[in-house]
C-alpha positions as CSV (number, residue, x, y, z in Angstrom):
1,M,146.0,-43.1,39.3
2,R,146.9,-42.3,42.9
3,T,148.2,-45.2,45.0
4,V,149.2,-45.4,48.6
5,P,151.7,-47.8,50.3
6,S,149.0,-50.0,51.9
7,G,146.9,-50.2,48.7
8,R,143.1,-49.9,48.5
9,Q,141.3,-49.0,51.7
10,V,138.2,-50.7,53.0
11,R,136.3,-48.6,55.5
12,L,133.7,-49.7,58.0
13,A,131.7,-47.4,60.3
14,A,129.1,-48.7,62.7
15,H,128.1,-48.8,66.3
16,D,130.4,-45.8,67.2
17,Q,133.4,-47.6,65.7
18,E,135.5,-47.2,62.6
19,L,137.8,-49.7,61.0
20,V,140.2,-49.4,58.0
21,A,141.4,-52.6,56.4
22,V,143.9,-52.6,53.6
23,E,144.7,-54.4,50.4
24,V,148.4,-54.9,51.2
25,G,148.5,-57.9,53.6
26,G,144.7,-57.7,54.2
27,G,145.5,-56.2,57.6
28,I,144.2,-53.4,59.9
29,R,145.4,-49.8,59.4
30,A,143.2,-48.3,62.0
31,Y,140.5,-49.2,64.5
32,R,138.7,-46.5,66.6
33,A,135.8,-46.6,69.1
34,S,134.0,-43.7,70.7
35,G,136.3,-41.3,68.8
36,R,139.5,-42.8,70.2
37,D,142.1,-45.1,68.7
38,V,141.9,-48.6,70.2
39,L,144.7,-50.0,68.0
40,E,147.8,-47.9,67.1
41,P,147.2,-46.7,63.5
42,Y,149.5,-45.7,60.7
43,A,148.7,-43.0,58.2
44,E,147.2,-43.7,54.8
45,G,150.3,-42.4,53.1
46,E,152.6,-44.4,55.3
47,M,154.0,-47.9,54.8
48,C,153.2,-50.3,57.5
49,A,156.1,-50.7,60.0
50,G,156.7,-53.0,63.0
51,G,154.0,-55.4,61.8
52,R,151.2,-53.1,62.9
53,G,147.8,-54.8,62.3
54,Q,149.2,-57.5,60.0
55,L,148.2,-61.2,59.6
56,L,151.1,-63.6,60.1
57,A,150.7,-66.7,57.9
58,P,151.4,-69.5,57.1
59,W,153.5,-69.3,60.3
60,P,153.7,-66.6,63.0
61,N,156.8,-65.1,64.5
62,R,160.3,-66.5,63.6
63,L,161.6,-69.5,61.7
64,R,165.3,-70.2,62.5
65,D,167.5,-70.0,59.4
66,G,164.3,-69.8,57.2
67,S,164.5,-73.6,56.8
68,F,162.6,-76.6,58.1
69,E,162.2,-80.4,57.5
70,W,159.0,-81.8,56.1
71,E,158.3,-85.4,55.0
72,G,162.0,-86.0,54.4
73,R,162.7,-82.8,52.6
74,T,164.6,-79.7,53.6
75,L,162.6,-76.6,52.6
76,Q,164.4,-73.2,52.4
77,L,162.5,-70.0,52.6
78,A,163.8,-66.5,52.1
79,V,165.6,-65.0,55.2
80,T,163.5,-61.9,55.8
81,E,165.1,-61.0,59.1
82,P,168.7,-61.0,57.9
83,E,170.2,-59.4,61.0
84,A,169.0,-62.5,63.0
85,G,169.1,-65.0,60.2
86,N,165.4,-65.8,60.4
87,A,162.4,-65.9,58.2
88,I,159.7,-63.9,60.0
89,H,155.9,-63.6,60.1
90,G,155.0,-65.7,57.0
91,L,154.4,-64.9,53.4
92,V,151.2,-62.8,53.1
93,R,152.1,-59.5,54.8
94,W,153.1,-57.7,51.6
95,A,150.8,-59.5,49.2
96,N,147.9,-57.8,47.3
97,W,144.7,-59.2,48.8
98,Q,141.4,-59.1,47.1
99,V,139.3,-56.4,48.5
100,P,135.5,-55.9,47.9
101,E,134.5,-53.3,45.4
102,P,133.3,-50.0,47.2
103,E,129.7,-50.7,46.3
104,S,129.8,-54.1,48.0
105,V,130.6,-52.6,51.4
106,R,128.3,-49.6,51.0
107,S,124.8,-49.9,52.2
108,P,122.2,-50.8,49.5
109,Y,119.7,-48.6,51.3
110,T,120.9,-45.2,52.3
111,P,124.3,-43.6,52.9
112,Q,123.5,-43.3,56.6
113,T,123.0,-47.1,57.1
114,P,126.0,-48.5,59.0
115,V,128.5,-50.8,57.3
116,D,129.7,-53.3,60.0
117,S,131.4,-56.2,58.1
118,T,133.6,-57.0,55.2
119,A,135.8,-59.9,53.9
120,L,139.2,-59.9,52.2
121,T,140.8,-62.9,50.5
122,Y,144.1,-64.1,49.1
123,R,145.4,-67.1,47.3
124,L,149.0,-68.0,48.3
125,H,150.6,-69.9,45.3
126,P,153.5,-72.3,45.7
127,Q,156.9,-70.7,45.9
128,P,160.5,-71.7,46.8
129,G,160.4,-73.2,50.3
130,W,156.6,-73.4,50.4
131,P,155.1,-75.9,48.0
132,W,151.4,-75.7,49.2
133,P,148.8,-73.5,47.6
134,L,146.5,-72.0,50.3
135,D,143.3,-69.9,50.3
136,L,143.1,-67.3,53.1
137,R,140.1,-65.3,54.1
138,V,139.7,-62.6,56.8
139,V,136.3,-61.4,57.9
140,Y,136.1,-58.2,59.9
141,R,133.0,-57.4,61.9
142,L,132.0,-54.5,64.2
143,S,129.7,-55.5,67.0
144,P,127.6,-52.9,68.9
145,D,128.5,-54.3,72.3
146,Q,131.8,-56.4,71.8
147,G,133.9,-54.3,69.5
148,L,135.9,-55.8,66.7
149,E,135.9,-59.4,65.8
150,V,138.4,-60.9,63.2
151,R,137.8,-64.3,61.7
152,T,140.6,-66.0,59.8
153,T,140.4,-69.2,57.8
154,V,143.2,-71.0,55.8
155,T,142.3,-73.8,53.4
156,N,144.9,-76.3,52.0
157,L,144.3,-76.5,48.2
158,S,147.1,-79.0,47.6
159,S,147.0,-82.8,47.4
160,H,149.4,-83.2,50.3
161,P,149.2,-82.5,54.0
162,C,150.4,-79.0,54.9
163,P,152.0,-77.6,58.1
164,I,150.2,-74.5,59.2
165,G,150.0,-71.8,61.8
166,F,149.1,-68.1,61.9
167,G,148.9,-65.1,64.1
168,W,148.0,-61.4,64.3
169,H,150.1,-58.3,65.2
170,P,147.9,-55.5,66.6
171,Y,149.3,-52.8,68.9
172,L,147.0,-51.4,71.6
173,A,147.1,-47.6,71.5
174,V,148.3,-47.0,75.0
175,P,151.7,-45.8,76.4
176,V,153.4,-48.9,77.6
177,D,155.0,-47.4,80.7
178,E,151.6,-46.2,82.0
179,C,149.4,-49.2,81.4
180,T,148.3,-52.0,83.6
181,L,148.3,-55.5,82.2
182,T,146.3,-58.6,83.0
183,L,147.7,-61.6,81.1
184,P,146.2,-65.0,82.0
185,A,149.2,-67.1,81.1
186,A,151.0,-69.6,83.3
187,T,154.0,-70.3,81.1
188,A,156.5,-68.1,79.3
189,Y,159.2,-69.0,76.8
190,T,162.9,-68.1,77.2
191,S,164.6,-67.2,73.9
192,D,168.1,-66.6,72.5
193,E,169.4,-63.4,70.9
194,R,167.7,-64.4,67.6
195,G,164.2,-64.6,69.3
196,I,164.2,-68.4,69.0
197,P,162.7,-70.3,72.0
198,T,165.2,-72.1,74.2
199,G,162.8,-73.4,76.9
200,R,159.8,-72.8,79.0
201,I,159.4,-71.3,82.5
202,A,156.5,-71.1,85.0
203,V,155.7,-67.4,85.5
204,E,154.4,-67.8,89.0
205,G,155.9,-65.2,91.4
206,G,158.3,-63.9,88.7
207,E,158.7,-60.7,86.6
208,L,156.5,-62.3,83.9
209,D,153.6,-63.0,86.1
210,F,150.8,-60.7,85.1
211,R,147.9,-63.0,86.0
212,T,146.8,-60.4,88.5
213,P,146.7,-56.8,87.2
214,R,149.9,-54.8,87.5
215,M,151.8,-52.0,85.8
216,I,154.2,-52.9,83.1
217,G,156.4,-49.9,84.0
218,P,159.9,-50.0,82.5
219,A,159.8,-53.8,81.8
220,R,160.9,-54.8,78.3
221,L,158.8,-57.5,76.8
222,D,159.3,-59.5,73.7
223,V,158.1,-62.8,75.1
224,A,155.8,-65.6,74.1
225,F,153.4,-67.2,76.5
226,T,151.2,-70.3,76.7
227,D,149.1,-72.3,79.1
228,L,146.3,-69.7,78.9
229,E,143.4,-69.5,81.2
230,R,140.0,-69.4,79.4
231,D,136.4,-68.4,80.1
232,P,133.5,-70.9,79.7
233,A,133.3,-70.1,76.0
234,G,137.0,-71.1,75.5
235,R,138.3,-67.6,75.1
236,T,141.4,-66.1,76.7
237,H,141.4,-62.4,77.6
238,V,144.3,-60.0,77.8
239,V,143.1,-56.8,79.5
240,V,145.0,-53.5,79.3
241,E,144.2,-50.3,81.1
242,G,145.6,-46.8,80.8
243,R,146.0,-44.3,83.6
244,D,143.1,-42.3,82.3
245,G,140.7,-45.3,82.6
246,W,141.0,-46.4,78.9
247,R,140.5,-50.1,78.7
248,A,140.6,-52.8,76.1
249,D,140.2,-56.6,76.1
250,V,142.1,-58.6,73.5
251,W,140.5,-62.0,73.3
252,G,141.3,-65.1,71.3
253,D,139.4,-68.4,70.9
254,A,140.7,-71.9,71.7
255,T,142.6,-72.2,68.4
256,F,144.9,-69.4,69.6
257,T,147.0,-71.3,72.0
258,H,149.9,-68.8,72.4
259,L,150.4,-65.1,72.8
260,M,153.3,-62.8,72.1
261,L,153.7,-59.6,74.2
262,Y,156.0,-56.9,72.7
263,T,156.6,-53.5,74.2
264,G,158.3,-52.2,71.1
265,D,161.7,-51.4,72.5
266,T,163.5,-52.6,69.3
267,L,161.3,-50.9,66.7
268,A,163.4,-49.3,63.9
269,D,161.8,-45.9,64.5
270,P,162.8,-44.7,68.0
271,A,159.8,-42.3,68.1
272,R,157.5,-45.3,68.0
273,R,159.1,-47.4,70.8
274,R,156.9,-48.1,73.8
275,R,154.0,-46.1,72.3
276,G,151.8,-49.1,72.0
277,L,151.7,-52.6,73.4
278,A,151.6,-55.5,70.8
279,V,149.3,-58.3,72.0
280,E,149.7,-61.0,69.4
281,P,147.4,-64.1,69.3
282,M,149.1,-67.1,67.7
283,T,148.1,-70.6,66.9
284,G,151.6,-71.9,67.9
285,A,154.9,-70.9,69.3
286,P,157.8,-69.1,67.6
287,D,159.8,-71.4,65.4
288,M,156.9,-73.9,65.4
289,L,158.0,-75.3,62.0
290,H,161.1,-76.6,63.7
291,S,159.8,-77.5,67.1
292,G,156.3,-78.6,66.3
293,D,155.1,-76.6,69.3
294,G,151.5,-75.8,68.4
295,L,152.0,-76.8,64.7
296,R,148.8,-77.9,63.0
297,V,148.6,-80.2,59.9
298,L,146.0,-79.4,57.3
299,E,144.9,-82.4,55.2
300,P,144.1,-81.7,51.5
301,G,141.0,-79.6,51.3
302,A,140.8,-79.0,55.1
303,T,140.4,-75.6,56.7
304,L,141.8,-74.1,59.9
305,G,139.8,-71.2,61.3
306,A,140.2,-69.0,64.4
307,S,138.7,-65.8,65.8
308,W,140.1,-63.0,67.9
309,G,139.0,-59.5,68.7
310,V,139.4,-56.3,70.6
311,D,136.6,-55.3,73.0
312,P,136.7,-51.7,74.2
313,F,133.2,-51.9,75.7
314,R,133.6,-54.7,78.2
315,K,132.3,-53.7,81.6
316,W,134.4,-54.5,84.7
């Protein structure tokens, strides 16, 4: 039986859009609209690299030393970023998610009927350093006028309160040096050489102030932001525009309180550096399991849900 590094593929096609979600990590391998890549894809025969399209849970970004204190206990997770001594991006990126059978995402009417939504699920069992069982669910939906919407829910199946956070790691398919960025964030984080926050700074008037549109140019970003401006519906919007007029709006609802912007300068493959801009919605800050910055606590049986998306159709 033929297998590919990202496992089984779930394909949606509707409203002049195409999405490929994958079994490994439950993430996004490709998203196109009007015949053009909106998110930077990777090939079906390729292993995901650089976090492209992955869900980061039950914590986003980095955890210093892979350890944290909870209710009087020290919990030690595997150090998955050994060069920096961190645990990075959670525990579900390389897990086998449950994907729907092909007939459940195929139209029951005719082959031409669009398929515009699907759901993937995963049960995270207790393991060393993480004693809480969790149920995770991701719903992907293609909208005819607002592009891709991604709904994530995490449920605490244990009998004890559970610390929780999650994020996503999409790369917009636009050359970084040539794009204009609008980022409605008033505060940025400083960090050490390990990527762990050391403080906060106001962006006003500085090199990290993208509240009004401006070119990224040669700037190197691997920076977390917070204090996000929101629209009347509670959404924040990061708008990116290419030189040729290509535009996309990465939005997140009120549960996503932080954003990470990454220009890809340190990716392992030099050919991929600065080819796409990572705009990462997160429910908390890097190292949140230490600092508590944005950390949520799920009571037994409780669920945390959040939505984000990419809108390539928004009119300006």
